[in-house]
Steps between C-alpha positions, in 0.01 A plus 500: 500500500169684533464799269225763544396731216207665320375394158224617266260244354503505117294183440234335718527137609260226387301519824473881476646566845727773359396845379683636195663836582505432876834522684552219749748451782682172433747262662709250304664195656616163364336531158162618629356852522242608759276778371355662812122499497475273197689170472828311475639398161809354341757777442523426125124541461512808722732686260265421209225688688695783668757773441725625780455843658810694609559572869148416613334756272127453472 
């Protein structure tokens, strides 16, 4: 099931595609997370780099 949410970056990725402090719109599905405007990553790795935002707050 596709899940859409917002998350705040707390740690950049190795390729520096993510900006710490930036809130991204995300979609999770089948163990992968799409970070709109940045990349796709494994959901486990995603939660090492992001914290959830409540109700789409930015």
